[in-house]
Every structure is written in C-alpha cells, then in structure tokens.
C-alpha positions as a Markdown table, in Angstrom:
| # | Residue | x | y | z |
|---|---|---|---|---|
| 1 | Unk | -148.3 | -133.3 | 28.1 |
| 2 | Unk | -145.6 | -130.9 | 27.2 |
| 3 | Unk | -142.6 | -132.2 | 26.7 |
| 4 | Unk | -140.2 | -129.0 | 27.1 |
| 5 | Unk | -140.3 | -126.9 | 29.8 |
| 6 | Unk | -139.4 | -123.1 | 29.1 |
| 7 | Unk | -136.3 | -122.2 | 31.3 |
| 8 | Unk | -136.3 | -119.9 | 34.0 |
| 9 | Unk | -133.7 | -117.6 | 32.5 |
| 10 | Unk | -135.3 | -117.2 | 29.3 |
| 11 | Unk | -139.1 | -116.2 | 30.9 |
| 12 | Unk | -137.4 | -113.7 | 33.5 |
| 13 | Unk | -135.3 | -112.2 | 30.6 |
| 14 | Unk | -138.2 | -111.6 | 28.3 |
| 15 | Unk | -140.6 | -110.7 | 30.9 |
| 16 | Unk | -137.9 | -108.1 | 32.1 |
| 17 | Unk | -137.9 | -106.6 | 28.6 |
| 18 | Unk | -141.2 | -106.1 | 28.0 |
| 19 | Unk | -141.6 | -104.6 | 31.5 |
| 20 | Unk | -139.0 | -101.7 | 30.2 |
| 21 | Unk | -140.7 | -101.4 | 27.0 |
| 22 | Unk | -144.1 | -100.4 | 29.1 |
| 23 | Unk | -142.3 | -98.0 | 31.2 |
| 24 | Unk | -144.0 | -94.7 | 30.8 |
| 25 | Unk | -141.2 | -92.8 | 28.7 |
| 26 | Unk | -140.9 | -95.5 | 26.1 |
| 27 | Unk | -144.6 | -95.9 | 25.6 |
| 28 | Unk | -144.5 | -92.1 | 25.0 |
| 29 | Unk | -141.8 | -92.1 | 22.6 |
| 30 | Unk | -143.9 | -95.1 | 20.9 |
| 31 | Unk | -147.3 | -93.2 | 20.9 |
| 32 | Unk | -145.8 | -90.1 | 19.4 |
| 33 | Unk | -143.8 | -92.6 | 16.8 |
| 34 | Unk | -147.0 | -94.3 | 15.8 |
| 35 | Unk | -149.3 | -91.2 | 15.6 |
| 36 | Unk | -147.0 | -89.3 | 13.5 |
| 37 | Unk | -147.2 | -89.5 | 9.7 |
| 38 | Unk | -143.2 | -90.1 | 9.6 |
| 39 | Unk | -142.6 | -93.3 | 10.8 |
| 40 | Unk | -139.1 | -93.4 | 9.8 |
| 41 | Unk | -136.7 | -96.5 | 10.8 |
| 42 | Unk | -134.4 | -94.2 | 12.1 |
| 43 | Unk | -136.9 | -93.2 | 14.7 |
| 44 | Unk | -137.3 | -96.6 | 15.9 |
| 45 | Unk | -134.3 | -97.3 | 15.9 |
| 46 | Unk | -133.5 | -94.6 | 18.8 |
| 47 | Unk | -136.3 | -95.9 | 21.1 |
| 48 | Unk | -134.7 | -99.1 | 20.9 |
| 49 | Unk | -131.3 | -97.7 | 21.4 |
| 50 | Unk | -132.6 | -95.8 | 24.8 |
| 51 | Unk | -134.1 | -99.3 | 26.2 |
| 52 | Unk | -130.4 | -100.6 | 25.4 |
| 53 | Unk | -128.6 | -97.8 | 26.8 |
| 54 | Unk | -130.9 | -98.4 | 29.8 |
| 55 | Unk | -130.1 | -102.1 | 30.3 |
| 56 | Unk | -126.3 | -100.8 | 30.2 |
| 57 | Unk | -126.2 | -97.9 | 32.2 |
| 58 | Unk | -129.0 | -98.0 | 34.8 |
| 59 | Unk | -129.5 | -101.7 | 35.5 |
| 60 | Unk | -127.2 | -103.5 | 38.6 |
| 61 | Unk | -126.6 | -106.6 | 36.6 |
| 62 | Unk | -123.8 | -109.2 | 35.4 |
| 63 | Unk | -122.5 | -108.0 | 32.4 |
| 64 | Unk | -123.8 | -111.3 | 30.6 |
| 65 | Unk | -127.1 | -110.9 | 31.6 |
| 66 | Unk | -126.8 | -107.2 | 30.5 |
| 67 | Unk | -125.6 | -108.9 | 26.7 |
| 68 | Unk | -128.9 | -111.2 | 27.1 |
| 69 | Unk | -131.3 | -108.5 | 27.9 |
| 70 | Unk | -130.0 | -106.0 | 25.0 |
| 71 | Unk | -130.2 | -108.8 | 22.4 |
| 72 | Unk | -134.0 | -109.5 | 23.3 |
| 73 | Unk | -134.6 | -105.5 | 22.8 |
| 74 | Unk | -135.2 | -105.4 | 19.5 |
| 75 | Unk | -137.1 | -108.8 | 18.8 |
| 76 | Unk | -139.3 | -108.2 | 21.4 |
| 77 | Unk | -140.0 | -104.6 | 20.2 |
| 78 | Unk | -140.2 | -105.5 | 16.2 |
| 79 | Unk | -143.4 | -107.6 | 17.7 |
| 80 | Unk | -144.9 | -105.0 | 19.9 |
| 81 | Unk | -144.5 | -102.7 | 16.2 |
| 82 | Unk | -146.1 | -105.3 | 14.0 |
| 83 | Unk | -148.8 | -105.8 | 16.4 |
| 84 | Unk | -149.6 | -102.2 | 16.9 |
| 85 | Unk | -149.5 | -101.4 | 12.9 |
| 86 | Unk | -151.7 | -104.5 | 12.4 |
| 87 | Unk | -154.5 | -103.2 | 14.8 |
| 88 | Unk | -154.3 | -99.8 | 14.9 |
| 89 | Unk | -153.9 | -97.0 | 12.5 |
| 90 | Unk | -151.8 | -93.6 | 13.0 |
| 91 | Unk | -155.3 | -91.5 | 14.7 |
| 92 | Unk | -155.6 | -93.1 | 17.8 |
| 93 | Unk | -153.3 | -95.1 | 20.1 |
| 94 | Unk | -154.3 | -95.8 | 23.8 |
| 95 | Unk | -152.3 | -94.6 | 26.8 |
| 96 | Unk | -152.7 | -98.2 | 28.3 |
| 97 | Unk | -151.9 | -100.2 | 24.9 |
| 98 | Unk | -149.1 | -101.7 | 26.4 |
| 99 | Unk | -151.2 | -103.4 | 29.2 |
| 100 | Unk | -153.6 | -104.9 | 26.4 |
| 101 | Unk | -151.0 | -107.2 | 24.7 |
| 102 | Unk | -150.8 | -110.6 | 25.7 |
| 103 | Unk | -148.0 | -112.6 | 25.6 |
| 104 | Unk | -147.2 | -116.8 | 25.0 |
| 105 | Unk | -145.2 | -119.0 | 26.9 |
| 106 | Unk | -142.4 | -119.0 | 23.9 |
| 107 | Unk | -142.1 | -115.1 | 24.2 |
| 108 | Unk | -144.4 | -113.9 | 21.0 |
| 109 | Unk | -147.5 | -111.8 | 21.1 |
| 110 | Unk | -150.9 | -113.7 | 21.4 |
| 111 | Unk | -152.8 | -111.6 | 18.6 |
| 112 | Unk | -156.2 | -113.3 | 19.4 |
| 113 | Unk | -156.0 | -112.5 | 23.4 |
| 114 | Unk | -154.8 | -109.1 | 22.4 |
| 115 | Unk | -157.6 | -108.6 | 19.8 |
| 116 | Unk | -160.3 | -109.4 | 22.6 |
| 117 | Unk | -158.5 | -107.2 | 24.7 |
| 118 | Unk | -158.4 | -104.1 | 22.3 |
| 119 | Unk | -162.1 | -104.5 | 21.0 |
| 120 | Unk | -163.5 | -103.8 | 24.4 |
| 121 | Unk | -162.0 | -100.2 | 24.2 |
| 122 | Unk | -164.9 | -98.0 | 23.6 |
| 123 | Unk | -162.7 | -95.1 | 22.2 |
| 124 | Unk | -162.7 | -96.9 | 19.5 |
| 125 | Unk | -165.6 | -96.5 | 16.9 |
| 126 | Unk | -167.9 | -99.7 | 16.2 |
| 127 | Unk | -166.6 | -100.1 | 13.0 |
| 128 | Unk | -163.4 | -100.5 | 13.7 |
| 129 | Unk | -163.9 | -102.8 | 16.6 |
| 130 | Unk | -166.1 | -105.3 | 14.4 |
| 131 | Unk | -163.3 | -105.2 | 11.7 |
| 132 | Unk | -160.7 | -106.0 | 14.5 |
| 133 | Unk | -163.0 | -108.2 | 15.8 |
| 134 | Unk | -163.1 | -109.9 | 11.9 |
| 135 | Unk | -159.6 | -110.1 | 11.1 |
| 136 | Unk | -158.4 | -112.2 | 14.1 |
| 137 | Unk | -161.7 | -114.1 | 13.6 |
| 138 | Unk | -163.3 | -113.6 | 17.2 |
| 139 | Unk | -166.5 | -115.9 | 16.9 |
| 140 | Unk | -167.9 | -115.1 | 20.6 |
| 141 | Unk | -167.3 | -111.5 | 19.7 |
| 142 | Unk | -168.4 | -110.5 | 16.3 |
| 143 | Unk | -172.0 | -111.3 | 16.6 |
| 144 | Unk | -172.6 | -108.8 | 19.3 |
| 145 | Unk | -170.5 | -106.4 | 16.8 |
| 146 | Unk | -172.5 | -107.1 | 14.0 |
| 147 | Unk | -175.7 | -106.6 | 15.7 |
| 148 | Unk | -174.8 | -103.0 | 17.0 |
| 149 | Unk | -173.5 | -101.7 | 13.5 |
| 150 | Unk | -176.1 | -99.6 | 11.9 |
| 151 | Unk | -177.5 | -101.0 | 8.6 |
| 152 | Unk | -175.5 | -98.4 | 6.0 |
| 153 | Unk | -172.4 | -99.8 | 7.7 |
| 154 | Unk | -173.9 | -103.2 | 7.4 |
| 155 | Unk | -174.8 | -102.6 | 3.4 |
| 156 | Unk | -171.4 | -101.4 | 2.9 |
| 157 | Unk | -169.7 | -104.7 | 3.3 |
| 158 | Unk | -171.9 | -106.2 | 1.0 |
| 159 | Unk | -172.0 | -103.5 | -1.9 |
| 160 | Unk | -168.0 | -102.6 | -1.1 |
| 161 | Unk | -165.9 | -102.9 | -4.5 |
| 162 | Unk | -162.7 | -103.6 | -2.3 |
| 163 | Unk | -161.3 | -107.0 | -2.2 |
| 164 | Unk | -163.3 | -109.7 | -2.0 |
| 165 | Unk | -160.6 | -111.7 | 0.6 |
| 166 | Unk | -161.2 | -108.8 | 3.5 |
| 167 | Unk | -161.7 | -110.8 | 6.7 |
| 168 | Unk | -164.8 | -108.4 | 7.7 |
| 169 | Unk | -166.2 | -109.3 | 4.4 |
| 170 | Unk | -166.4 | -112.5 | 5.0 |
| 171 | Unk | -167.7 | -112.4 | 8.7 |
| 172 | Unk | -170.7 | -109.9 | 7.1 |
| 173 | Unk | -171.7 | -112.8 | 4.6 |
| 174 | Unk | -171.4 | -115.3 | 7.2 |
| 175 | Unk | -173.9 | -113.1 | 9.7 |
| 176 | Unk | -176.0 | -113.4 | 7.1 |
| 177 | Unk | -175.8 | -117.1 | 6.3 |
| 178 | Unk | -175.0 | -116.1 | 3.0 |
| 179 | Unk | -171.2 | -117.3 | 2.2 |
| 180 | Unk | -172.6 | -119.4 | -0.8 |
| 181 | Unk | -173.0 | -116.0 | -2.3 |
| 182 | Unk | -169.4 | -114.9 | -1.4 |
| 183 | Unk | -168.0 | -118.7 | -2.7 |
| 184 | Unk | -169.6 | -117.6 | -5.8 |
| 185 | Unk | -168.0 | -114.3 | -6.5 |
| 186 | Unk | -164.7 | -115.4 | -5.1 |
| 187 | Unk | -164.9 | -118.3 | -7.8 |
| 188 | Unk | -165.6 | -116.0 | -10.4 |
| 189 | Unk | -162.3 | -113.8 | -9.8 |
| 190 | Unk | -160.5 | -116.4 | -8.4 |
| 191 | Unk | -161.1 | -119.3 | -10.3 |
| 192 | Unk | -158.4 | -121.4 | -8.4 |
| 193 | Unk | -160.2 | -120.7 | -5.1 |
| 194 | Unk | -162.8 | -123.4 | -4.4 |
| 195 | Unk | -164.6 | -121.3 | -1.6 |
| 196 | Unk | -164.0 | -118.7 | 0.9 |
| 197 | Unk | -162.5 | -120.8 | 3.4 |
| 198 | Unk | -160.0 | -121.9 | 1.0 |
| 199 | Unk | -159.2 | -118.2 | 0.0 |
| 200 | Unk | -159.3 | -117.5 | 3.7 |
| 201 | Unk | -156.9 | -119.2 | 4.9 |
| 202 | Unk | -154.4 | -118.6 | 1.8 |
| 203 | Unk | -154.9 | -115.2 | 2.9 |
| 204 | Unk | -154.5 | -115.4 | 6.5 |
| 205 | Unk | -151.1 | -117.4 | 5.6 |
| 206 | Unk | -149.6 | -114.8 | 3.3 |
| 207 | Unk | -150.8 | -111.8 | 5.7 |
| 208 | Unk | -149.1 | -114.0 | 8.4 |
| 209 | Unk | -152.5 | -113.8 | 10.6 |
| 210 | Unk | -152.4 | -116.4 | 12.6 |
| 211 | Unk | -155.6 | -116.4 | 14.4 |
| 212 | Unk | -157.5 | -116.7 | 10.9 |
| 213 | Unk | -155.1 | -119.0 | 9.7 |
| 214 | Unk | -156.0 | -121.3 | 12.1 |
| 215 | Unk | -159.6 | -120.6 | 12.2 |
| 216 | Unk | -159.8 | -121.2 | 8.6 |
| 217 | Unk | -157.7 | -124.2 | 8.7 |
| 218 | Unk | -160.0 | -126.0 | 10.9 |
| 219 | Unk | -162.8 | -125.9 | 8.5 |
| 220 | Unk | -160.9 | -128.4 | 6.4 |
| 221 | Unk | -161.0 | -131.9 | 6.6 |
| 222 | Unk | -157.7 | -134.3 | 7.1 |
| 223 | Unk | -157.2 | -134.9 | 3.4 |
| 224 | Unk | -157.7 | -130.9 | 2.3 |
| 225 | Unk | -155.3 | -130.0 | 5.1 |
| 226 | Unk | -152.7 | -132.5 | 4.3 |
| 227 | Unk | -152.8 | -130.9 | 0.5 |
| 228 | Unk | -152.7 | -127.5 | 2.4 |
| 229 | Unk | -149.8 | -128.1 | 4.4 |
| 230 | Unk | -147.8 | -129.3 | 1.4 |
| 231 | Unk | -148.7 | -126.4 | -0.4 |
| 232 | Unk | -147.7 | -123.7 | 2.1 |
| 233 | Unk | -144.4 | -125.3 | 2.6 |
| 234 | Unk | -144.1 | -125.1 | -1.5 |
| 235 | Unk | -145.0 | -121.2 | -0.9 |
| 236 | Unk | -142.2 | -121.1 | 2.1 |
| 237 | Unk | -139.7 | -122.3 | -0.7 |
| 238 | Unk | -140.9 | -119.7 | -3.4 |
| 239 | Unk | -141.0 | -116.9 | -1.3 |
| 240 | Unk | -137.9 | -117.6 | 0.2 |
| 241 | Unk | -136.1 | -117.8 | -3.0 |
| 242 | Unk | -137.7 | -114.5 | -4.0 |
| 243 | Unk | -136.7 | -113.0 | -0.8 |
| 244 | Unk | -140.0 | -111.8 | 0.0 |
| 245 | Unk | -141.3 | -113.9 | 3.1 |
| 246 | Unk | -142.3 | -112.1 | 6.2 |
| 247 | Unk | -140.4 | -112.1 | 9.6 |
| 248 | Unk | -143.1 | -113.7 | 11.4 |
| 249 | Unk | -143.9 | -116.7 | 9.0 |
| 250 | Unk | -142.1 | -118.5 | 11.8 |
| 251 | Unk | -144.9 | -118.4 | 13.9 |
| 252 | Unk | -147.2 | -120.2 | 11.3 |
| 253 | Unk | -144.6 | -122.2 | 10.5 |
| 254 | Unk | -144.2 | -123.7 | 14.0 |
| 255 | Unk | -148.2 | -124.1 | 14.0 |
| 256 | Unk | -148.3 | -126.3 | 11.0 |
| 257 | Unk | -145.9 | -128.9 | 12.1 |
| 258 | Unk | -147.6 | -128.7 | 15.3 |
| 259 | Unk | -150.8 | -129.9 | 13.6 |
| 260 | Unk | -149.3 | -132.6 | 11.4 |
| 261 | Unk | -148.4 | -136.1 | 12.4 |
| 262 | Unk | -145.2 | -138.1 | 12.5 |
| 263 | Unk | -145.3 | -139.4 | 8.8 |
| 264 | Unk | -146.6 | -135.8 | 7.3 |
| 265 | Unk | -143.5 | -134.0 | 9.0 |
| 266 | Unk | -141.1 | -136.9 | 7.5 |
| 267 | Unk | -142.5 | -135.8 | 4.5 |
| 268 | Unk | -142.3 | -132.0 | 4.6 |
| 269 | Unk | -138.9 | -132.3 | 6.2 |
| 270 | Unk | -137.3 | -134.2 | 3.6 |
| 271 | Unk | -138.5 | -131.6 | 1.0 |
| 272 | Unk | -138.3 | -128.6 | 2.7 |
| 273 | Unk | -135.7 | -128.7 | 5.9 |
| 274 | Unk | -133.6 | -125.9 | 4.6 |
| 275 | Unk | -136.6 | -123.3 | 4.4 |
| 276 | Unk | -138.2 | -124.5 | 7.5 |
| 277 | Unk | -134.8 | -124.1 | 9.5 |
| 278 | Unk | -134.2 | -120.6 | 8.1 |
| 279 | Unk | -137.3 | -119.6 | 9.5 |
| 280 | Unk | -136.7 | -120.8 | 12.9 |
| 281 | Unk | -133.5 | -118.7 | 13.1 |
| 282 | Unk | -136.0 | -115.9 | 14.1 |
| 283 | Unk | -136.7 | -114.9 | 17.5 |
| 284 | Unk | -137.7 | -117.1 | 19.7 |
| 285 | Unk | -137.2 | -120.2 | 17.8 |
| 286 | Unk | -133.5 | -119.5 | 18.1 |
| 287 | Unk | -133.7 | -121.4 | 21.6 |
| 288 | Unk | -134.9 | -124.2 | 20.5 |
| 289 | Unk | -133.0 | -124.5 | 16.7 |
| 290 | Unk | -129.7 | -126.6 | 17.5 |
| 291 | Unk | -132.3 | -129.0 | 18.5 |
| 292 | Unk | -134.9 | -128.7 | 15.3 |
| 293 | Unk | -131.7 | -128.7 | 13.2 |
| 294 | Unk | -130.4 | -132.0 | 15.0 |
| 295 | Unk | -133.8 | -133.6 | 13.7 |
| 296 | Unk | -133.8 | -132.3 | 10.1 |
| 297 | Unk | -129.8 | -132.9 | 9.7 |
| 298 | Unk | -130.2 | -135.9 | 7.6 |
| 299 | Unk | -132.1 | -133.8 | 5.0 |
| 300 | Unk | -130.1 | -131.1 | 4.5 |
| 301 | Unk | -127.0 | -130.8 | 1.5 |
| 302 | Unk | -123.5 | -129.8 | 2.5 |
| 303 | Unk | -124.7 | -126.2 | 0.7 |
| 304 | Unk | -127.7 | -126.0 | 3.1 |
| 305 | Unk | -125.4 | -126.4 | 6.4 |
| 306 | Unk | -123.1 | -124.0 | 5.4 |
| 307 | Unk | -125.8 | -121.1 | 4.2 |
| 308 | Unk | -126.8 | -121.9 | 7.8 |
| 309 | Unk | -123.8 | -121.5 | 9.4 |
| 310 | Unk | -123.2 | -118.5 | 7.4 |
| 311 | Unk | -126.6 | -116.5 | 8.2 |
| 312 | Unk | -126.2 | -113.6 | 10.2 |
| 313 | Unk | -128.8 | -115.1 | 13.1 |
| 314 | Unk | -127.0 | -118.3 | 13.5 |
| 315 | Unk | -124.8 | -117.3 | 16.3 |
| 316 | Unk | -128.1 | -116.3 | 17.8 |
| 317 | Unk | -129.2 | -119.9 | 18.4 |
| 318 | Unk | -126.7 | -120.5 | 21.4 |
| 319 | Unk | -127.1 | -117.3 | 23.1 |
| 320 | Unk | -129.9 | -119.0 | 25.0 |
| 321 | Unk | -132.0 | -122.4 | 25.5 |
| 322 | Unk | -135.8 | -121.6 | 25.4 |
| 323 | Unk | -136.7 | -125.2 | 26.4 |
| 324 | Unk | -134.9 | -128.1 | 28.7 |
| 325 | Unk | -136.3 | -131.6 | 28.2 |
| 326 | Unk | -138.1 | -133.9 | 30.3 |
| 327 | Unk | -139.5 | -136.6 | 28.8 |
| 328 | Unk | -138.1 | -138.1 | 25.3 |
| 329 | Unk | -141.7 | -139.9 | 24.6 |
| 330 | Unk | -143.5 | -136.7 | 23.7 |
| 331 | Unk | -143.0 | -135.1 | 20.5 |
| 332 | Unk | -141.5 | -131.7 | 20.1 |
| 333 | Unk | -144.0 | -129.6 | 18.7 |
| 334 | Unk | -146.8 | -130.7 | 21.3 |
| 335 | Unk | -147.1 | -127.8 | 23.4 |
C-alpha cells in the first residue's frame, strides 16, 4: 500500500509543463537542436527561456503558480534532453517523439516504457531497435528483434573488439545461451568482476540506466545484494568527493533505498546520509526532501547540515510538496 499521495498541485503543474514542452513550435526547436552538430548549452537554454516567457506572458494564472511552472521548465526539460540523447543519435528524431515519452507518478521519465514505444518505430534500423531494446533490457522484445537480425549483424556482436560491457553484446551471448563464454572474457579483462551480471549492474549504475540496473540487480541473491548496496553507496561518496557524479543518480539512489529493509537502510543512513541527501536535492525528490532529511538528521554532523542548507538547490525544497502522508504505518520508500 502506498503511504504517499502525490499532491494534485504537483501532478497538474508537472503535466502542464510537459504539455508546454510538447507544443508544435517547441518540438520543432528541439528537433533542430538535436539534429544539428552544434548542440551548445546556449541553444538549449534559449528553448527553455522561450517556455518560461510563454508562461510569464501568455498564461492567465496567479503569479505564484507562474513561478512554480517556470521552476519546473528546466528540470523537466533536462530529463527530456537526457533521454533523447541516450536513445537517439543526431541523424534521426521522429516528429512525434514527445508522445512516446512515458512519465512516472513522481514526474520523471519511465525509460523502459519509453524505449518500448521507441522500438516500434520502423523508421529506425533493425539494428538500432535491437540495441535500444538491449540497452534498456526489454526482455520480451529482444528475442523477436534478435531473430530478425541478419546473420552478419549477429556475428558482429561476437567478433566486436568494442568494450565487452555494452548491453547489446551481453544480450547477444544471452540469446545464444553462451554467457559463460562472456563471463570468461570479462574475468580476463576485469579480474574483479566475477561474471557478466556483476559487470552489468556496475555499468548500469555508472551510466545511470535504471531499467538495466533493475534487471541486473535482480540476478543477485539477498546476500549479494546486501554487499552491492554498500558498494553503491560507497561509490556515491567517492564520486561526490571527486565531483564527478551524474545528476540522475538520484533515481537509482531512490530505487536502491526502496529495495532495502529497515536494518539495511539504518546502516546506510548512518554511513552515507549526507551523500544521499545531496542526491535528493534534485528534482523531483526536493518535494519530500525535508521529510527524508528529518529521518536522517541524527546521522548528520553540524558541517553536513550547514553544507546542505547552503546548497543552491536547498531553497527549492520548500517550493512544492510532492507527497502527503495518509498512513504513518507504511515506509516512505514503498510506493
């Protein structure tokens, strides 16, 4: 049972901004941007600014609501930008691409459902559709696409000298039921990786691919998962200190916490509360950041608390509340 109900204001606001991103002129501007070789930050910012101006000048709404909608333009646009870059190249982008993007109740993109819609586009090459299906671990679609691939295309995945950790190569070995051969190749090149599933979950985490991460994590038993949980949160700490962490690691962080039991979360909070909370300063987790912070407060030093409050995104935490509690007996993470 869910213990949190997304507030109507948040749902309607995010939906409104997604509709604005889907308007004809905006879609054309995005298509031009992605199909150009010069994809500068300034050009993308100009698209965002055009939406913010539309909200300010064209929508008849209270000022407070306009401010809220404008604040959602960049985070929602950023996720659209990210998923398009992950799936498409700069040679093709369908006119209806926005209609293929699926969104979760949290207000983030459901990459798995989006990929399922994308691979139905027969204007994409069969190889491209197969590789998208593999990247997002679409177990039901991969066999059909694999069966249609020409023999020379299949052979390429076994002869390729490209990195062994690409998901299309993993699935090629999987379809031939020869993962043991891939395991040996990975162990030779990466001695610390025991098999392809171990390498797959690490690569999915590093590349912030949530559907693949869920798939590969599901291959481990409870004891192995516990070890992985600790390793991933340690990775959060290391990458945070190196300032090399991806913005969307927050999605995997939240998923990981939802997979843990209370004792596991207690241990993780004790050791990594500060690094977890920094991840949850990103959209849409700001909407229940203050509640999460209250749970972890005892594990924060005074310096940690000050660092969080001085973060540029901390002020966003009070802008909207994503969830309203209706049952105190259910865990925050189970929805």
